[in-house]
N, C-alpha and C positions, 0 to 999 in steps of 0.2 A: 504494500500500500504506500501511496505517495506521502501520506501523513499518518500519524498514529491517532486514531480516534478512540477516546475512552469515555464511556457513558457513566456519569455519576449522578444519581438522583439527588437533587438539591432543591428543596421546595419551601424553605423556611423564611421567616421574617429576618431581615438584616438589621437587627436592633443596634448594631455597632456602627452603622453607616455614618460617615461624616456629613456635615452640613452641605458641603459641596456635592456629595453624592446624592443627598436627598433633593437638592435643588435640580440636579441633573435628571433624577428620576421623575421629577414633576414635569419636566419638559420632554421626557422620553415619549415618543409616539410611534405607532406602527406606520408602515409605508405601504403603498399600493404599486410601487415600481422600484426597480433596483437603481441605486446610485451607480453612475458609470465610472469605472476606473480603467484606463487603457491597459492593454496587454503588455505594452512597454511604456513605463512611466518615467520620463526623463527627470521628473522631480524626485524620484526615488533614488537617483544615482548620486554619486559623489565624484564629480569630475576632477577634483583635486588629487584623488588617489590614482596611483599608477596601476593599470589593470594587470601588468606583468609582475607586480609585486604582491598585490592582494586584490584579486578580481572581485571577491565578495564585497569588499568595501567599495570598490568602484561601482558595482551594480546596485548595491543595497544601502550604501552609507547614508544617503538622503532619507530613505525610508526609515532606517533605524533612528535617525535623529528626529524625524517628524512624527514618529508613531511610538511614543513612550508607552510602557506597559500600563494598561488600565488597571485600576485597583482590584477588579474582580477576576483578573486573569493570571494564571501561572506562566503562560507563554503567550505572546502576541505576535501573530505572523500574518502573511498575506492570506493563507488558508483560513486562519482564525477570523480575520476581518471579513472575508466573504461568508463564512459561517454566520457571523453576526448579522450581516446584511440579509442572508437567507432567513434567519430567525425573525428578524424584524418584519420581513415580508410575510412570513407565516403567521406572525402575530396579527397582522392586519386581517388575514383570512379567518383566523380563529376568533378574533374579537367580534367579527361580524356573525359568525356561526353561533357564538355563545349568546347572542341576543334572543335566540329562539325563533319561533315562527313555524307555521304549518307547512311552509314550502320546503323545509329542510328534508333531505333524503335521510335514510337510516344512518349512513356514514357521517353525514353532516351533524345529525343529532348526537352521535357518539363523540365525535371530535369536539363539537361545540360545548356539550355538557361536561365532558372531561376537563376541558380548559376552564370552564366556569367554576367547577368544583375545586380545581387546583388554585385558582385565583382568590377563593373565598378564605382569606387568612383568618378572619374572625371566627369562622366555624372550626377551622383547624385548631386554633388556639383554645377554643372552648372545650374541645374534646380531650385536650391534654395528652395523656399517655393511654387513654382508653383503647386505642387500636391494639395495644399489647395484651389486653386482658385475656382474650381467647387463647393466644399462644402460651401465655404463662400458665393458664389453667391446665392446658395439655401437659406442659413440663412438670407442674406440681403433681399431677396425677401419676407420674412415673414411679412405680413401686419397686421395680427391679429392672435388670438389663433387658429382660424379655419385653418390657413395655417400650423400649427405646425405638425399635424399627418403625412401628406405625406412627409414632409421634414425629420422628425425624422425617418420614415421608410427607406428612401433612405440612410440616414447617417448610420443607424444601419447595413443595408445590406453591405455597402461599407467598414465599419470599424470593424465590429464584436467586438464591445467593449461595455461592460455593464455599462460604465461610462456615457453613453448618456441616463440619467434619469432612465432607467430600461432595463431588458433583456427579449426578447421574443423568444421562440423556441419550440422544440418538445421533448417529453419524454414519457416513458411508463406510463400508468395510474397506480397509486399506487394500485388501487383496482382491476384492470384487466390488468395484465401484458402483455396480448396478443395484446392489443390495444395501439396505440400511439396517444396521445392527445396534444393539445397546452398547453404550460406553460408560464405564465407571472410571472417573477421573479423580485426580488429587484435589486438595482444597484445604479447608479448615483453618486458614490463616487470616489475620486482620491487617497485618502490614503488607506493603505492596509486593514483597518478594521474599523468598526463603533466605536470601543473603542478608536481609535486614535483621534477621535473628542471629546470624552467625558471625558477621563481621565484627572485629574487635577494635576498630579505630575509634577515636574519641567522639566523632559525630554520630557514628552508628550506635554507640553506647548511650549517648545523650538522647537520641531518638527513641530508643527502647525505654529509657526511664520516663520520658514524656508520654509514651504510649501507655505504659502501666499507670501513670498518673491520670491519664484520660479515661482509662477503663474504670479506675476507682471513682473518678468524678461522676461517671455515668451511673455506677451502682448507688452512689449517694443520691442522685436524682430519682432513682427507683425506690428510695426509702431506707437504704442501709445506713448504719452509722459509719463514720469515717474509718474506724478501726476494722469493722467487718468488710467495708468496701476495699480496703487495702488487701485483706486476705483473699477476697474474691478476685481482685486484679492479679495477684500473684498466682492463683490457681489457673486462671486463663492463660497467663504468660507461660506457665510451665507446660501446659498441654500443647499450646501452639508451637513452642520451641521444639518439643519432641517431634511434632509432625513436620516442622520445617527441616529438621535434620534428615528426615527420610524422604524429602521431596527432591525430585530431579532439578538440576540447575536449568536456567532458561536456555543455555547453550545446548545441553543434552536434549531438551525438548524440541530443538530444531531438527533432530534426527528422527525421522518417522519410525525407523526400526526399533528405537528405544521406547516407543510408545505403542507398539503393536504386540499385544499379548492376548490373543483370543483364548477364551476358556469357557467351560460350562459354569452354570450357577453353583454346582457342587464344588468345583475347584475354587471359585471365589469364596465359597463358604469356608473352605479349608484354610484360607488366608486369615479369616476373622472368625474363629470358632464360636465365640460367644454372641454373635450377631446373626439373627435369623433373617436371611436374605429373602426367603419365600414370603414371609410376613411383610417385609419392607416392600417388595415388588408388588404384592397384592394391594397394599395400601396406596402405593404410588399409581396404580392403574396400569402398570407395565406388563401385566400378564406373567407368563413364564418364558422369557426369551431363551432360545436354545443356545445362543452364543452371546457372550459378553466380552467386549474388549476392555481389559483392565490395563489402563495406560501405565500405571506405576505400581506393580505388585509389591515392591519394597515398602511403599507408602502404606498400602493396605495391611501389610504385616505389622507395621508400627502402629497403625490405627487400632488393629486388633489387640495389641498389647495395652494401649491406652484404655480401651473398653474393659479389658480384663483387670487391670491394676488400679485404675482410678476409682475413687469412691463414687457412689451414686450421687452424693451431694455435689462433688466436683463436676461431674458430667452435667448436672442440672445448671450449675453456675456458668459453665462454658456455654450451654445452649441459651441461657437468658442473655448473656452478653451479646452473642452473635445475632439473636433476634432483635435486640435493641439497637445494635450497630446498624443492621440492615434497614431497620424501620425508622431510625432517627430523623431523616429528612422529611418524613411525613407526619411527624409528631409536633407537639407544641414547641415554641421557639427555644425553651430552655434546653431541650434535647438537641434540636437542630444546631443551635449555636455552639454547644459543646462539641458536637460532631465536626462542625466547620472549623472550630478552633484548632483541633489536632490535624485532621486529614487535609485541610486546605491551608490554614495559616502556618502551622508549625512545619508540616511535612513539605509544603510546596511554596510557601512564602506569600500566598494570596492575602491581600489586605482586607477585602470586603466580599460579602456575599454577592452573587449575581442578582440583578433585579428579578423580581418574582416572575415577570412575564417570560424571561429567558428560560427559567427553570421549568415553567409550565409548558412552553413550546417544546423543550427538549423531551419532556415526559410524554407528551402527545405523540411526538415523532417516534419515540422508543416503543410505545405500546399500541399505537394505531397508525404506524408509519405509512402503510400503503393507502389507507383511507385519506390521510392528510396529503400523501403524495399525489393522489389523483387530482386534488384541488390545485396543488402546486404545478403539476405538469400542464394542466389545462390553461394556466395563466402565464407560465414562464418558460415553456419549452416547445418550440414550434417543430413541425415536420422538417422544415428546411434546415434547422439547426442540427437535427438528428442526422440528416443526410450528409451535411458537412463533416460531422464527426465520423460517420461511417466511411466517407471517402478518404479521410486522413488515415483512419485505421487500416484500410486496405493497402494504402501506400506504405505504411510502416510494416505491415506484414510482408509485403513484397520485398522491402529492404531486408527483413529478417531472413527471408528465403534466399536472397542473393548472398547475404552474409554467411549463412551456413554453407552454401555451395562453395564459397571461396575460402573456407577455413583450410589452413595448411597443416593443422595439428590433429584433424579428425579424419578417421578412415571413412571410406565410401559406405561401409556397412552401417556405422553409427550415424552418418549423415542421412542415410535413407530413413532411419527410424526418427531422427530429429525432424525431417521434413514431413513425415507422416503426422507427427504430433502437432506441428505448426498448422498443418492444413485442417486438422480437426478442432482447433480452438474455436469456440463459439464466441461471437462478439455480442455483448448485451449493452445496448446504448440507451440511456435515458430512464427507462422504466420497464417493468415486466410486461410480458404479453398478456398475462392473466392476473387480475387483481385479487388480492387475498379477501376471503369472505370472513367478515367479523360478526356474522349474525349470532354466533354463540357467545359473544362477549357482551355482557350487560354493563352499561354505564349509567350511573345515577348522578344527577346533578348535585345532590346533597351528601355525597359519600366519597370524599376524596381518597381516604386510605382504602376503602373497600374497592374503589375503581382500580387502584394499583394492584391489590391482591387478586381481583378477578382477572386483570390483564396478565398477571404472572401465571395464574392457573390456566388461562386460555392458551398461552404460548407453550407452557409445559405440556399440556394435553396434545397440542398440535404436533409438537416434536415427538412425544412418546408414541403417538399413533403411527408414526412412520416405521417403527421397528418391525422387521420381518417383511416389509413391503418393498416393491421396486422403487427406484429413485425417481423423483420428479426433477428432471434437469432444467425445467423452466424457472425454478425458484431463484430468487435473489437473496443475497445476504446483507444488503444495505437498502435503506429506504431512498426513494427518488430525490428528496431534498438534500441528501448527504453530500458534503463537500469532501469527497474522497473517491478512491477507485481501488479495485483489488483484482487479483488473479486467484482462482481457486484450483489447486492442482488436481483435486479429485474430480471436480466437474470439468476441468480443462476449459475454463471460460474466463474471459476478461469482462469486467463490469464497470461501466462509467455512468453513475447516476446523473440525472439532470442537474443536480445541484452543483456539480463540479464543472459543468460545461457552461459556465457563466463568466463574464468579464470580472477580473482581469485574466483568469486562467484560460479562457477560450473566448477570444474577442473577434467577432465577425466584422468589426469595423477596421481592424488592424491589418497591416500588410502581412504576408505569409511568414516572413522570417521569424518574428517573435512567437507567432502561433505554433509554428512547427518546433521552435525551441521549447515552448512550454507544453502545450497539449501533445504535440508529436513526441516530445520527450517522455511525457506521462504514459502515453500509449506504449511506447517502446519499453518503458520501465516495467509495465505490467506484463508485456509479452516476454521480456527477459526473465521474469520470475518463473516462467515455465521451464527455464533451463538453468536456474541458479542452483546452488548446492543442495537445496531442498527439492525444488520443483523438478530437477532433472532425474530424480529417483522415481517419478511416476511416469507411466507410459501414456500413449495417445488416448487411452480409454480411462485414464485416471487411476490405474492400478499401480500399487507399489511393486515395481518390477525393474530389475536391472537390465537395461537395454543397451548398455555401453560395453565396448570391448575393454579389457583390462588396460591396454595401452592408452586408449582414449580417456578413460577415467583418470589415469595417472596424469595425463597431459592437462586435463581440466583442473585437477587439484593443484598442479604446479602453478597454473595461471591464477587460480583463486588465492593461493598462498601469497602471491605478490600483493594482492589487495589487502589481505589480512595484515601483512607486514607494514604496508603503507599507512593504513588507518590506525594501527596500534600506536603510532607515534603522536597522534593528535590529542591534545588536552581538551577535556570537556569543561572542567571547572576545578579550581584549586590544583591539586596534584593528581586528579583523577583523569586517566586516559580512556579513550574509547575501548570498550570490550569488542574488539574487531571480529572475534568469532561469533559474537551475538549479532553484530550488524552486517555480517558478510553478505547475506542474501540481498539486503536492501542496497548495500554498496555496489554489488555486482549489477543489480537492476538499474541503479542510478546511472552507472557508466554505460551499460548496454543501451539504456533508453536514450541517452544523449547521442550516442553514435548512430542509432537507428533513426532518431529524429533528424539528424543531419543528412543521412542518406535519403530519407523521404523528401526532405526539403530540396535537395539537389535535383531529384526527379521532378518535383513541382516546378522548380525554376527553369528546367529545360523546356517546359511548355509555356513559360511566361517570362521571356528574356527581359521585358521592360522592368521587372522587379529585381533583376539580378545585378544591377549596377547602380551607381550613383549614391549620393549621401542623403540621409534623412535624419533630422535631429543631430547632425554631425557624426552619424555612424554609418558605416558601410552595411550592406545587407548581411554579410557574415557576422559583423560585430553585433547587429541587431538580433541575430539568431541566438548568440551566446548570452546577451543581456536578457533577452526574453526568457531564456531557459533559467537564468540565475534568479530572476526577480520573484519566481514563485516561492523561493526559499527564504526571502527576507524575513527576519524575525528578531524579537527581543525576548529574553528568557530570564527568569529569576534563578539565582544560584541554588536556592533550596530545591527548586524543581529540577535543575540540571543534575543535582546529586541523585535524585530519584530516577530520572530518566536514564542516567548513565548505567544504572543497575537493571532497569526494566525495559527500556525502549530499544527495539531492534533497528531503529533508524539512527544514523549519525546526526549531530547538530547541523543546522542549516548551513553554517559557514563551510563545513567540510563536504556537504552535499553539493557544493559549488566548486570550491577550490580543489577539492580532492578529485574532481572529474577533469577540469580543464588542464591540470598538469599532465594528464595522460593523452591529451588531444593535440596532435600536430596541427590540426586545422585551426585551433585556437591560437597557437603560437604564430601561425602565419597571419591570421586575421588581425592580430594586435601588434605584429612585428616585434614579438618578444625575442630575447636573446638567450642562448644557452647560459646557464648559471643563474638566471633570474628565478625567484621563488615559484613562479607559475610555469616553469619548464622543468619537468622531472628529468633527472639524469637517467633513471630507469623507468620506462613507461610500463604500466600494467594494462592488460586488455584480455578479457575472456571472450566476450562476444563482440 
């Protein structure tokens, strides 16, 4: 994916907002049209910078200066700003639908009433912690370990949160992509990554101490004494740390073979002897799946030991914590503010809560995304725009075909398999062919927390019902308004929602050079994912299968190692360098995407010679291509957030997603007349695709 999208439910009062923020909120208004930002913005550049010394500063210096971090953002970027514009546009749609009226369709009623319930802060505050009552009653009724499976199933269905010991769902069988099977995955943690529990540097230790304090504060809000709350927090931390030690690293999770362990329910039962999986599956409504992929068997063995050794009181404490943590943003402000204080302010440096309308738009998109997406597409995405995107996609695919054919390090046998895979990639542009049916999802205008729970149950049921059935290849994994794109190796498809095909990322008013640099580079990025270190392990049908000769695989790994070594030298923040084994797939895709975008642009220019010469805004066409590519990555970031993303994000920071590419591009060296020895000219160039 071009950017990392992370959904966080955030629906509370921002009681700590500054006067300036309050005044801003008073003038905050929805919009009915998008503000136009050009695909190449000369005001975003810093012409005083030497592009051969620091191209990122040259392309983005003005943007970074003129776009300081908003108080409610951990990172502010071109992607984030377009997301903000999209949300403001969706706010206008939802604000109208929330007014009611007999003319509303069923989907209009659901999205409008959901938004209205979310915006009703007074009702949410009045309910206090009441939405927890039913969950806590179930937990209180646990009398022995035999009672845990059905209670856990009910909680997981209601909350859709993998912090409740583990995650259970459905996915394509790695070995047979046409079938959907049950998946039992790891989970059980509250901090962003297992390394947050294991690292011993001063900042990691301090974060853990603050996390324990936050857990204690939450238990005090639930009515415990400070002393009892401290003991409860220590219990939670002890269980989570044990599970973290048994959890695979994020680098290991990038290897699909390390996540593929098909077994029967009986074999899973043997990993956790005290937990009755038949009772759990029945309560979950998952039936009796013949096969379950247990992604992390060592984790489940450790989980079994926790269930065996921990007291029943400790297990109940752990469950109460995770239920409250998952629910906090839907509760009264005292819970939500405490949640925000740790997970946003301390962990990521965010100064203020997002305005309520943003949080509500995010929630509607998360739980009714295709209903909202229909309204978005009908207003903001034309057939002509879709055809433009498809035309560029086909050109980039042809560039990939030509690139594979010309590789001097790959045998004819592997090339044939690669071409087969490329030709079977499905292009999904804008929105799905068939819209999701939400008729079984009940939305009530006066029940915000209930809407969230029913939405979670609706989606869980939809996913679990896929188990044992053939795959629906038409399904999308992102909603139409999303400002992002992705490649799915098991579906073998690339997906570009309508939200990402808007200016400045895709600008129909702009000349081709920056469009091919930006959107062409994004298309090439997603195509390259089909052949990065993860994607290359899946064949044309989406099956986990080795289709490479041993010699070709070794040649790929040698070229990939060049990129690993290059990015491992880049500093994220303080003395923390990029974990380049974690970012390898995205780094390979970034470079491959830029190369393919360049190749497609050259093809386009061959038919439009009038665009292939001359200066515009003081830049040659080739220079405009590279600046257009770079400006999607302009960003400002908080150091707290950088420390978290260095541990969790498979994407490199924006600066290195620009400078790390152009140093490997002789076309860039030529376009800007750079000299050997300058920082943007690598002595040893890397290239995989």
